[in-house]
Backbone as a chain_set.jsonl record, in Angstrom:
{"seq": "MVTSTHETSHRIFQDRPEVLAPIFEALGLPPPAKADIEPLTPDATELKPLERRVDTVLRVEPSEGEPFLLAVEAQTRKAPDKGVNWAYYVAYLRAKFNLPVLLVAVCRSRTTASWAAGPFECKVGP", "coords": {"N": [[125.827, 99.385, 86.547], [122.985, 102.139, 85.257], [120.453, 101.142, 84.089], [118.006, 101.063, 81.457], [115.53, 99.685, 81.639], [116.113, 99.222, 84.533], [115.321, 102.214, 85.315], [112.687, 102.16, 83.989], [111.566, 100.477, 85.8], [110.915, 102.137, 87.725], [110.238, 104.986, 87.512], [107.906, 105.192, 85.831], [106.168, 105.626, 87.899], [106.619, 108.406, 88.528], [105.767, 109.903, 86.297], [103.437, 108.434, 85.711], [101.574, 108.034, 87.898], [99.119, 107.237, 88.223], [99.329, 104.662, 88.276], [99.665, 103.818, 90.42], [97.823, 102.642, 91.995], [96.694, 99.723, 91.818], [98.726, 99.007, 93.418], [98.297, 99.852, 95.706], [96.105, 98.5, 96.04], [96.852, 95.941, 95.756], [97.814, 96.28, 98.689], [96.001, 96.127, 100.333], [94.886, 98.717, 100.849], [92.813, 101.199, 100.902], [93.145, 103.243, 97.449], [94.079, 107.129, 97.449], [91.845, 109.179, 97.068], [91.815, 111.643, 95.637], [94.753, 113.232, 94.99], [97.436, 114.49, 95.738], [100.951, 114.504, 93.917], [104.174, 114.387, 94.205], [107.263, 114.34, 92.753], [110.312, 113.385, 95.277], [113.629, 114.194, 95.509], [115.8, 112.033, 95.204], [118.111, 111.023, 96.112], [119.697, 110.069, 98.974], [121.842, 111.408, 100.608], [123.334, 112.467, 103.451], [123.442, 115.951, 103.801], [124.733, 117.563, 105.879], [126.82, 117.043, 109.022], [125.288, 114.68, 110.951], [125.349, 113.419, 114.229], [125.465, 110.267, 115.154], [124.697, 107.906, 117.272], [125.198, 104.296, 118.178], [125.069, 102.333, 121.074], [126.456, 100.115, 122.012], [128.63, 98.146, 119.711], [128.864, 95.131, 118.327], [130.473, 92.366, 116.684], [129.781, 89.36, 116.186], [131.013, 86.061, 115.915], [129.798, 83.239, 115.783], [131.027, 79.522, 116.661], [129.386, 77.96, 114.86], [127.184, 78.471, 112.312], [126.419, 81.938, 110.766], [127.939, 84.948, 111.066], [127.67, 88.168, 112.899], [125.943, 91.073, 113.437], [125.477, 92.514, 116.721], [123.742, 95.16, 118.106], [123.636, 96.957, 121.266], [121.206, 98.973, 123.077], [121.519, 100.975, 125.724], [118.467, 101.312, 127.329], [116.704, 104.157, 129.351], [114.27, 105.064, 130.266], [110.526, 105.668, 128.161], [111.273, 106.677, 124.896], [109.941, 108.447, 122.017], [110.867, 109.556, 119.822], [112.707, 106.73, 119.399], [112.222, 104.216, 118.08], [112.408, 105.159, 115.139], [114.893, 105.362, 115.337], [116.245, 103.498, 116.666], [115.967, 101.753, 114.043], [117.229, 103.485, 111.81], [119.522, 102.894, 113.03], [119.725, 100.249, 112.273], [119.623, 99.338, 109.85], [121.681, 101.282, 108.793], [123.84, 100.077, 110.099], [123.3, 97.395, 108.897], [123.734, 97.841, 106.035], [126.362, 99.038, 105.997], [128.377, 96.777, 107.24], [127.883, 95.134, 106.187], [125.757, 92.426, 107.396], [124.134, 90.356, 109.001], [121.557, 92.505, 111.441], [121.463, 91.822, 115.3], [119.267, 94.077, 117.809], [119.291, 95.082, 120.382], [117.983, 96.433, 123.175], [118.339, 97.319, 126.51], [117.042, 97.478, 129.626], [116.215, 99.322, 132.909], [113.713, 98.996, 134.085], [110.732, 97.185, 133.872], [108.346, 98.431, 132.838], [109.388, 99.919, 131.22], [111.035, 98.669, 129.466], [108.896, 96.758, 128.324], [107.799, 98.899, 126.764], [109.769, 99.43, 125.148], [110.026, 97.141, 123.357], [108.428, 97.025, 121.624], [105.521, 97.058, 119.362], [107.153, 99.136, 116.845], [105.98, 101.366, 114.516], [105.628, 102.331, 111.301], [103.954, 103.601, 109.335], [101.159, 103.648, 106.433], [97.968, 104.38, 106.392], [95.469, 103.136, 107.97]], "CA": [[125.225, 100.574, 85.293], [121.686, 101.783, 85.243], [119.978, 99.929, 82.677], [116.695, 101.573, 80.631], [114.603, 98.387, 82.378], [115.91, 99.692, 85.79], [114.88, 103.63, 85.604], [111.437, 102.475, 83.365], [110.638, 100.065, 86.588], [110.804, 102.992, 88.436], [110.233, 106.214, 87.01], [106.642, 105.034, 85.427], [105.05, 105.939, 88.994], [106.574, 109.514, 88.549], [105.041, 109.915, 85.021], [102.054, 108.47, 85.462], [101.085, 108.138, 88.995], [97.598, 106.533, 88.427], [99.285, 103.191, 87.924], [99.798, 103.432, 91.639], [96.077, 102.004, 91.975], [97.17, 98.184, 92.173], [99.899, 98.603, 94.242], [97.204, 100.166, 96.907], [94.436, 97.617, 96.312], [97.428, 94.848, 96.304], [98.08, 96.374, 99.926], [94.86, 95.96, 100.991], [95.042, 100.501, 101.579], [92.369, 102.667, 99.895], [94.047, 104.315, 96.722], [93.754, 108.323, 98.006], [90.645, 110.003, 95.934], [92.423, 112.872, 95.23], [96.27, 113.189, 95.539], [99.149, 116.058, 94.742], [101.778, 113.339, 93.827], [104.944, 115.438, 93.54], [109.193, 113.348, 93.043], [111.013, 114.353, 96.15], [114.768, 114.18, 95.354], [116.074, 110.466, 95.828], [119.35, 111.575, 97.082], [119.489, 110.082, 100.659], [122.987, 111.97, 100.783], [123.279, 113.34, 104.612], [124.532, 116.954, 103.821], [125.401, 117.86, 107.235], [126.887, 116.179, 109.715], [124.115, 114.267, 112.189], [125.859, 112.499, 115.015], [124.294, 108.93, 115.458], [125.893, 106.735, 118.296], [124.746, 103.005, 118.755], [125.835, 102.252, 122.776], [127.862, 99.486, 121.779], [127.915, 97.35, 118.79], [129.543, 93.799, 118.564], [130.548, 91.826, 115.416], [129.382, 87.909, 116.949], [130.784, 84.763, 115.052], [129.598, 81.823, 116.555], [131.291, 78.414, 116.155], [128.659, 77.123, 114.318], [126.163, 79.573, 111.822], [127.063, 82.885, 110.301], [128.331, 86.416, 112.266], [125.681, 88.861, 112.832], [126.477, 92.518, 114.552], [124.629, 92.887, 118.465], [124.013, 96.468, 118.72], [123.016, 97.213, 122.455], [121.191, 99.912, 123.432], [121.072, 101.208, 126.673], [117.243, 102.64, 127.386], [115.97, 104.164, 130.69], [112.428, 105.178, 130.099], [110.822, 105.406, 126.988], [111.649, 108.364, 124.261], [109.56, 108.975, 120.81], [112.094, 109.43, 118.593], [113.626, 105.587, 119.543], [111.449, 103.833, 117.015], [113.133, 105.467, 113.871], [116.286, 105.79, 115.397], [116.675, 102.034, 116.336], [115.635, 101.725, 112.4], [118.397, 103.871, 111.298], [121.317, 102.056, 113.335], [119.891, 98.387, 112.027], [119.707, 99.799, 108.344], [123.082, 101.892, 108.727], [124.559, 98.465, 110.392], [123.732, 96.061, 107.964], [124.426, 98.386, 104.551], [128.077, 99.104, 106.381], [128.932, 96.153, 107.282], [126.843, 93.646, 105.09], [126.09, 91.328, 108.432], [122.798, 90.367, 109.649], [122.095, 92.616, 112.9], [120.157, 92.111, 116.36], [119.714, 95.317, 118.256], [118.856, 94.823, 121.566], [117.375, 97.064, 124.627], [118.437, 96.872, 128.003], [116.273, 98.044, 130.199], [116.268, 99.173, 133.851], [112.453, 98.702, 134.213], [109.547, 96.202, 133.452], [107.426, 99.165, 132.022], [110.136, 100.287, 129.626], [111.348, 97.058, 128.456], [107.701, 96.519, 127.799], [107.513, 99.674, 125.396], [110.987, 98.946, 124.029], [109.817, 95.316, 122.96], [107.889, 97.454, 120.808], [106.265, 97.385, 117.963], [107.541, 100.544, 116.3], [105.766, 100.994, 113.078], [105.961, 103.397, 110.282], [103.067, 102.98, 108.121], [100.729, 104.216, 105.854], [96.501, 103.974, 106.336], [94.851, 102.765, 109.606]], "C": [[123.704, 100.688, 85.535], [121.311, 101.278, 83.738], [118.148, 101.283, 82.25], [115.456, 100.6, 81.735], [114.372, 98.889, 84.035], [115.147, 100.967, 85.507], [113.738, 103.356, 85.007], [110.594, 101.911, 84.537], [110.309, 101.012, 87.79], [109.883, 104.765, 88.311], [108.807, 106.356, 85.944], [105.96, 105.78, 86.407], [105.72, 107.664, 89.173], [106.087, 109.967, 87.419], [103.564, 109.772, 85.759], [101.592, 107.33, 86.761], [99.955, 107.493, 89.399], [98.004, 105.123, 88.555], [99.619, 102.846, 89.401], [98.558, 102.341, 92.074], [96.363, 100.62, 92.276], [97.9, 97.821, 93.196], [99.432, 99.002, 95.979], [96.591, 99.129, 96.986], [95.448, 96.142, 96.99], [98.032, 94.9, 97.904], [97.428, 96.425, 101.148], [94.508, 98.108, 101.648], [94.379, 101.008, 100.027], [93.02, 103.405, 99.014], [93.302, 105.806, 97.16], [92.619, 108.788, 96.474], [91.255, 110.554, 95.04], [93.588, 113.111, 95.991], [97.417, 114.216, 94.988], [100.175, 114.553, 94.874], [103.24, 114.359, 93.419], [106.313, 114.226, 94.045], [109.764, 114.481, 93.925], [112.939, 114.144, 95.041], [115.1, 112.395, 95.507], [117.427, 110.405, 96.291], [119.463, 110.95, 98.397], [120.985, 110.272, 101.3], [122.772, 112.646, 102.312], [124.515, 114.532, 103.784], [125.106, 117.552, 104.478], [125.515, 117.0, 107.709], [125.843, 115.709, 110.784], [124.957, 113.013, 112.689], [124.921, 111.461, 115.449], [124.917, 108.089, 116.277], [125.214, 105.319, 118.281], [125.588, 103.107, 120.124], [127.118, 101.7, 122.597], [127.322, 98.301, 120.307], [129.474, 96.262, 118.832], [129.231, 93.2, 117.752], [130.55, 90.114, 116.463], [130.084, 87.332, 115.266], [131.078, 83.747, 115.336], [130.605, 80.519, 115.602], [130.777, 77.871, 115.03], [127.553, 78.497, 113.726], [127.364, 80.775, 111.284], [127.29, 84.275, 111.56], [127.478, 87.375, 111.421], [126.625, 90.156, 113.401], [124.991, 92.461, 115.72], [124.754, 94.141, 118.27], [123.221, 96.394, 119.748], [122.722, 98.715, 122.537], [120.401, 100.17, 124.979], [119.678, 101.885, 126.833], [116.827, 102.54, 129.184], [115.142, 104.988, 130.605], [111.945, 105.643, 128.081], [110.887, 106.774, 126.154], [110.948, 107.681, 122.709], [110.306, 108.876, 119.745], [112.563, 107.845, 118.552], [113.389, 104.935, 118.357], [112.6, 104.06, 115.787], [114.364, 105.667, 114.022], [116.969, 104.731, 115.502], [116.589, 101.449, 114.322], [116.675, 101.5, 111.811], [119.576, 102.809, 111.634], [121.056, 100.424, 112.592], [120.37, 98.549, 110.674], [120.852, 99.865, 108.174], [123.901, 100.933, 109.258], [125.089, 97.833, 109.409], [124.06, 96.55, 106.641], [125.815, 98.411, 105.034], [128.837, 97.959, 106.215], [128.611, 94.481, 106.558], [126.516, 92.115, 105.929], [124.465, 91.401, 108.85], [122.679, 91.157, 111.073], [120.684, 92.485, 113.63], [120.793, 93.108, 116.974], [118.564, 94.593, 119.301], [118.836, 96.043, 123.069], [117.448, 96.777, 125.925], [117.844, 97.929, 129.01], [115.875, 98.109, 131.814], [114.493, 98.385, 134.855], [111.752, 97.703, 133.644], [108.896, 97.448, 132.168], [108.278, 99.762, 130.377], [110.394, 99.383, 128.691], [109.799, 96.927, 127.962], [107.372, 97.453, 126.632], [108.736, 99.191, 124.654], [110.978, 97.771, 123.176], [109.221, 95.732, 121.49], [106.113, 96.79, 120.417], [106.509, 99.298, 117.421], [106.896, 100.544, 114.849], [105.895, 102.361, 112.736], [105.079, 102.636, 109.077], [101.946, 103.74, 107.59], [99.19, 103.293, 106.077], [96.452, 103.854, 107.87], [95.302, 102.039, 110.105]], "O": [[123.072, 99.707, 85.926], [121.894, 101.146, 82.662], [117.573, 102.083, 82.989], [114.656, 101.162, 82.484], [113.324, 98.987, 84.674], [113.954, 100.669, 85.447], [113.064, 104.361, 85.231], [109.433, 102.282, 84.711], [109.54, 100.685, 88.694], [109.103, 105.337, 89.073], [108.603, 107.405, 85.333], [105.145, 106.606, 85.998], [105.187, 108.237, 90.123], [105.826, 111.117, 87.772], [102.821, 110.644, 86.209], [101.343, 106.133, 86.612], [99.701, 107.188, 90.565], [97.142, 104.322, 88.92], [99.849, 101.666, 89.666], [98.8, 101.202, 92.471], [96.139, 100.454, 93.475], [97.879, 96.75, 93.802], [99.946, 98.641, 97.038], [96.452, 98.679, 98.123], [95.214, 95.488, 98.006], [98.595, 93.924, 98.399], [97.771, 96.61, 102.315], [93.989, 98.472, 102.703], [94.806, 101.157, 98.882], [93.612, 104.36, 99.517], [92.074, 105.801, 97.244], [92.776, 108.659, 95.26], [91.336, 110.191, 93.867], [93.637, 113.203, 97.218], [97.976, 114.444, 93.915], [100.087, 113.73, 95.786], [103.259, 114.994, 92.364], [106.422, 113.556, 95.072], [109.82, 115.699, 93.755], [112.956, 113.968, 93.823], [114.252, 111.71, 96.079], [117.696, 109.432, 96.996], [119.146, 111.852, 99.172], [121.384, 109.58, 102.237], [121.875, 113.49, 102.307], [125.664, 114.357, 103.38], [126.053, 118.207, 104.043], [124.84, 116.008, 107.433], [125.567, 116.598, 111.589], [125.235, 111.995, 112.055], [123.833, 111.669, 115.986], [125.856, 107.472, 115.772], [124.058, 105.649, 118.542], [126.584, 103.819, 120.251], [128.252, 102.144, 122.777], [126.217, 97.849, 120.007], [130.626, 96.505, 119.191], [128.024, 93.075, 117.542], [131.371, 89.932, 117.362], [129.911, 87.751, 114.122], [132.186, 83.213, 115.283], [130.845, 80.509, 114.395], [131.514, 77.328, 114.207], [127.167, 79.37, 114.503], [128.593, 80.701, 111.315], [126.792, 84.355, 112.683], [126.963, 87.485, 110.309], [127.815, 90.094, 113.71], [123.798, 92.385, 115.425], [125.926, 94.514, 118.217], [122.117, 95.879, 119.568], [123.536, 99.587, 122.233], [119.284, 99.811, 125.351], [119.643, 103.064, 126.481], [116.696, 101.589, 129.954], [115.555, 106.033, 131.107], [112.7, 105.833, 127.128], [110.588, 107.845, 126.682], [111.343, 106.594, 122.289], [110.228, 108.029, 118.855], [112.885, 107.581, 117.394], [114.274, 105.002, 117.504], [113.503, 103.255, 115.561], [115.056, 106.096, 113.098], [118.016, 104.563, 114.875], [117.413, 100.744, 113.739], [117.186, 100.465, 111.384], [120.285, 102.145, 110.878], [121.956, 99.604, 112.409], [121.405, 97.993, 110.307], [121.441, 98.963, 107.579], [124.998, 100.982, 108.702], [126.231, 97.619, 109.001], [124.701, 95.754, 105.955], [126.56, 97.689, 104.371], [129.744, 97.868, 105.388], [129.018, 93.32, 106.536], [126.81, 91.006, 105.483], [123.795, 92.428, 108.961], [123.441, 90.771, 111.96], [119.534, 92.721, 113.259], [122.0, 93.347, 117.004], [117.54, 93.929, 119.143], [119.818, 96.264, 123.778], [116.648, 96.009, 126.459], [118.236, 99.094, 129.083], [115.255, 97.129, 132.227], [114.34, 97.627, 135.812], [112.346, 97.251, 132.665], [108.987, 97.331, 130.945], [107.975, 99.917, 129.194], [110.095, 99.306, 127.5], [109.778, 97.099, 126.743], [106.785, 97.023, 125.64], [108.626, 98.582, 123.59], [111.875, 97.504, 122.376], [109.399, 95.086, 120.457], [105.573, 96.078, 121.263], [105.941, 100.329, 117.783], [107.311, 99.716, 114.039], [106.163, 103.309, 113.474], [105.285, 101.69, 108.315], [101.64, 104.663, 108.344], [99.087, 102.068, 106.004], [97.193, 104.345, 108.722], [94.92, 101.738, 111.236]]}, "num_chains": 1, "name": "protein.A"}
């Protein structure tokens, strides 16, 4: 159930974007001197089918410790969109199965393996 506290905790940024300044400061980012800020739809529902497939997904239940998912991706070469796709796979599997996810990229060359080890960034600022 949505509460007024929940709504206030995020809607203030829509109505008064100037309150974002301390957040930028806390993150060590310079606040934009001038910025157009517009609220976008918060709906994360996919409206059209989008096929995304992890090469292999295994549920691992060790004799000791907690279960987790192992997502295995075969990667033959560098692919600029893989960082985003892999992040999506991990987030989706975590949400769907409510288990920690370990993604492993299996590569045939050291060059591809080096690239696949990341880091893959989604960042703001320099």
